[in-house]
Structures are given as C-alpha cells and as structure tokens.
C-alpha positions, -999 to 999 in steps of 0.1 A, spaced: 801 -31 -52 815 -58 -75 814 -93 -61 847 -103 -78 865 -77 -57 857 -96 -26 871 -130 -38 908 -139 -35 925 -140 -68 933 -177 -65 895 -185 -66 888 -165 -97 882 -189 -126 859 -189 -156 830 -208 -139 833 -186 -107 834 -154 -127 804 -164 -148 785 -172 -116 795 -138 -101 785 -120 -133 751 -136 -132 744 -123 -98 760 -88 -102 729 -71 -117 707 -82 -88 733 -71 -63 735 -37 -80 697 -34 -81 694 -43 -44 722 -18 -35 703 9 -53 671 1 -35 689 2 -2 705 35 -11 671 50 -19 657 38 13 686 53 33 683 86 15 645 90 16 626 67 39 649 68 70 644 105 76 610 118 87 613 149 66 616 130 33 597 97 41 569 88 18 562 51 18 574 47 54 554 78 66 528 56 83 555 37 101 569 70 114 534 81 125 529 49 143 563 51 160 553 86 174 517 76 183 501 98 156 470 84 139 477 80 102 455 100 79 463 91 43 436 114 29 455 145 42 484 160 22 519 146 27 532 181 37 506 183 65 514 148 78 552 155 77 548 188 96 526 170 122 553 143 126 582 168 128 563 188 154 557 157 175 594 148 172 604 184 183 580 181 212 599 152 228 617 160 261 614 189 285 590 216 274 607 250 269 595 283 254 617 276 224 602 241 220 567 256 221 577 283 195 591 256 172 560 235 174 537 265 167 559 275 138 558 240 123 520 240 123 510 275 116 539 287 93 538 319 113 566 333 135 556 337 171 569 348 205 562 331 237 556 353 267 557 336 301 533 348 328 548 329 357 528 345 385 495 334 369 508 300 357 502 307 320 519 318 288 509 337 258 517 329 222 520 361 202 517 356 164 540 383 150 544 369 115 508 369 104 480 394 104 448 377 116 444 341 127 470 318 112 458 286 94 456 252 111 449 266 146 431 234 157 463 214 151 483 241 169 460 239 199 462 201 199 500 201 197 503 226 225 480 206 248 501 176 242 535 192 250 527 218 276 529 211 313 494 202 326 493 230 352 499 258 327 472 277 308 478 296 276 463 322 253 469 333 217 475 369 208 468 378 172 477 409 152 447 427 136 441 461 120 411 478 134 387 501 115 396 530 138 433 527 127 425 528 90 393 548 86 409 582 79 437 569 57 441 560 21 450 524 9 485 535 1 491 548 36 479 515 52 511 495 45 531 515 70 504 514 98 511 496 130 488 468 143 466 464 173 470 433 194 438 416 202 438 386 225 421 355 212 
C-alpha cells in the first residue's frame, strides 16, 4: 500500500511527496504486523501469542506450562464441542485429545454410549482430558464407557513373535 496512490495527482508536490515518503516505512511495517496477525493469531489452530485470549473466550483455564500443541488441541476440542451433541461430535472430541480413532456405539435402551478405541492397542494417552471433555459435552442423563483393545496372554501364548502381528484383538471394557 503506497500512500501516494491514494492522493489525487493535483495534490502531489515535492513537500507532500517527502511527507508521504517519511511515513511509508512505518505504514509498511504496520501492514506487515497486521498481515501476520491475520494469518497466525486470528485462527485457533495457529495462535501463539493470542492463545490465552482464545482460551479465555472459550472458558478454558490457561496453563502456560503445558505444551502449545496440548493447549491448541484442548481449545479445538472445546470449539468442536459447541452446539448439539452428536455421536460424530463425541468422536471428533475424543480423536482430538487421544489421537486414536474411535467408534461411538449408542445404547439407547440403557441411556448410555460406548467409546470403542479402534486405532490404539491399550489405553490411549491423555485419558483424563478425554473424560473431562466428554463430561462437558455429553447430555447429563447419559452414561458412557470406554472399550479398549488388548491382546491377552491366552491369545499369544502358543505363537511366535512373528505370528503375533496378524492376531486379532480381544475387547476389554474399561
């Protein structure tokens, strides 16, 4: 953005052009700062300096000692959790916290649902945050359970290590 481009030609004279030229570097620097803010800080997925503002806006306590990636995933999960709770919303929230694919199985007759972790063997990391996020977005009258994939000793005791990679998993409710 050049200031001279916004003036009518009849006003361009030596003193006016010198005045414009003196301010042009500051205008360019300001425009670059604004561009950086628009590109980075205005989006929750890329915010760094404004991350505490995003957290405050969504009612999340700011924890600067935690890694940025954790704080962003918590914020994005909270943003995804706005609105009517659906099985897809629950799946997306669980995915954003645990980094493990899951399936949601509704048990309407018993007023509960199950979260089957199908992308991880064992208990995925960050389960405390997964539980807190689910408690926040699920309807109050619904209960839930986690279903994890494990290999049991009975499944692998008579096999070699090479054969184990093709073995199926037992589901154990947790």
